C-alpha positions in Angstrom: 0.0 0.0 0.0 1.3 3.5 -0.9 0.7 6.3 1.6 1.5 10.0 1.3 3.9 11.3 4.0 4.6 14.9 4.7 8.3 15.6 5.6 9.7 18.8 7.1 13.3 19.8 7.5 14.0 22.2 10.3 17.0 24.2 11.3 18.3 26.5 14.0 21.3 28.7 13.3 22.3 30.0 16.6 22.2 28.9 20.2 20.6 32.4 20.9 17.5 31.3 18.9 16.9 28.3 21.3 13.8 28.4 23.5 14.8 26.3 26.4 12.4 23.8 28.0 12.8 23.2 31.7 14.1 20.1 33.3 11.0 17.9 34.1 12.6 16.3 37.1 15.5 17.2 39.4 16.8 13.7 38.9 17.1 13.7 35.1 20.4 14.0 33.4 22.0 13.5 30.0 24.5 10.7 29.5 26.9 10.7 26.5 27.4 7.1 25.5 31.2 6.9 25.5 32.5 4.5 24.4 29.8 3.9 21.9 27.5 0.9 22.4 25.4 -0.1 19.5 23.0 -2.1 21.8 21.8 1.2 23.2 21.2 2.8 19.8 19.5 -0.4 18.5 17.3 -0.6 21.6 16.0 3.0 21.3 15.7 2.8 17.6 13.4 -0.3 17.8 11.4 0.8 20.9 10.7 4.3 19.7 10.6 3.6 16.1 8.1 0.8 16.2 5.2 3.3 16.5 6.6 5.7 13.8 7.7 3.4 11.0 11.4 3.6 11.6 12.4 0.7 9.3 15.6 1.6 7.4 17.9 0.1 10.1 15.8 -3.1 10.9 17.9 -5.0 8.4 21.2 -3.9 9.8 23.5 -6.6 11.2 25.8 -6.2 14.1 28.7 -4.9 11.9 26.4 -2.2 10.4 25.5 -1.0 13.9 29.0 -1.0 15.2 30.4 0.8 12.1 27.7 3.5 12.5 28.1 4.2 16.2 31.9 4.1 16.1 32.1 6.7 13.4 33.8 9.7 15.0 31.1 12.0 13.6 28.3 10.2 15.4 27.5 10.9 19.1 24.7 9.3 21.1 23.2 10.7 24.3 20.6 9.1 26.6 18.2 11.0 28.9 17.8 9.3 32.2 15.6 10.0 35.3 17.5 8.5 38.2 18.6 5.3 36.3 15.6 4.9 34.1 16.2 5.4 30.4 13.7 8.0 29.0 14.9 8.8 25.5 17.9 9.5 23.3 19.3 11.4 20.4 21.9 10.7 17.8 24.0 13.5 16.3 26.0 13.4 13.1 28.5 16.2 13.0 29.6 17.7 9.7 32.4 20.0 10.8 33.4 20.8 7.2 29.9 22.2 6.7 29.7 23.6 10.2 26.5 21.7 10.7 25.1 19.0 12.9 22.1 16.7 12.1 20.0 15.4 14.9 19.6 12.1 13.1 17.3 10.3 15.5 15.5 11.7 18.5 12.7 10.4 20.7 11.4 9.3 24.1 9.9 6.0 25.2 6.1 5.8 25.0 5.6 5.5 28.7 7.1 9.0 29.2 4.9 10.8 26.7 3.2 13.9 28.1 5.6 14.4 31.0 7.7 17.2 29.4 10.7 15.1 28.7 10.6 15.6 25.0 11.0 19.4 25.2 13.9 19.1 27.6 15.6 16.4 25.6 15.4 18.5 22.5 16.7 21.5 24.3 19.7 19.5 25.4 20.2 18.0 21.9 20.4 21.5 20.3 22.7 22.8 23.1 25.0 19.8 22.7 25.1 20.3 18.9 26.4 23.8 18.9 30.0 22.9 19.6 33.4 23.4 17.9 32.2 26.0 15.4 28.8 24.4 14.5 26.6 27.1 13.0 23.5 25.1 11.9 21.6 22.3 13.7 19.0 20.5 11.6 16.6 17.7 11.8 13.8 16.2 9.7 10.4 14.9 10.9 7.4 13.5 9.1 3.7 12.9 9.5 4.5 9.4 10.8 6.4 10.8 13.8 4.7 11.6 17.1 1.9 14.0 16.6 3.7 16.8 18.6 7.1 16.3 17.1 6.9 19.2 14.7 5.4 21.5 17.4 8.3 20.5 19.7 10.9 21.4 17.1 9.2 24.7 16.4 8.7 25.5 20.1 12.5 25.2 20.6 13.1 27.8 17.9 13.7 25.6 14.9 12.3 26.8 11.5 11.2 24.8 8.5 13.5 25.3 5.6 12.2 22.6 3.3 8.9 20.6 3.0 7.9 17.8 0.7 5.4 15.1 0.3 6.6 11.6 -0.6 4.9 8.4 -1.4 5.9 5.6 1.0 5.3 1.9 0.2 4.2 0.2 3.4 3.5 -3.4 3.8 
């Protein structure tokens, strides 16, 4: 079956444009996964992605995952509340272009509606503006969480490209 999917690309070009979201709990913190551990990326990708048609990496073998997370341009951060994992984001830094893509971003379903998403995005954007980065960007689509686009815009990101694509779903 073919469905139409609306895709939006958003960017923020200065940390000064960021609209911070408050920390939802005094016990939450961000953890950089260093050294990289593909099991963490794979866990979040599958758990968050199952409701949003994240399918491109489902065919990856262990070597694909390891090669991806061990790339020096890729960084993974996990949001925790006490020790509970809440969500994550993956960044791909393109220092030669002075840009950073937030490649994957999301929170686990049981934490929806508890203000973790806004805080995690705030931290993702802050952590992307390092070492001369001048543009942070992301893309989202109509298959993502219903408030994903609003969250990106609420943090100060602006749409720079929109498109509608046909997606073949089985």
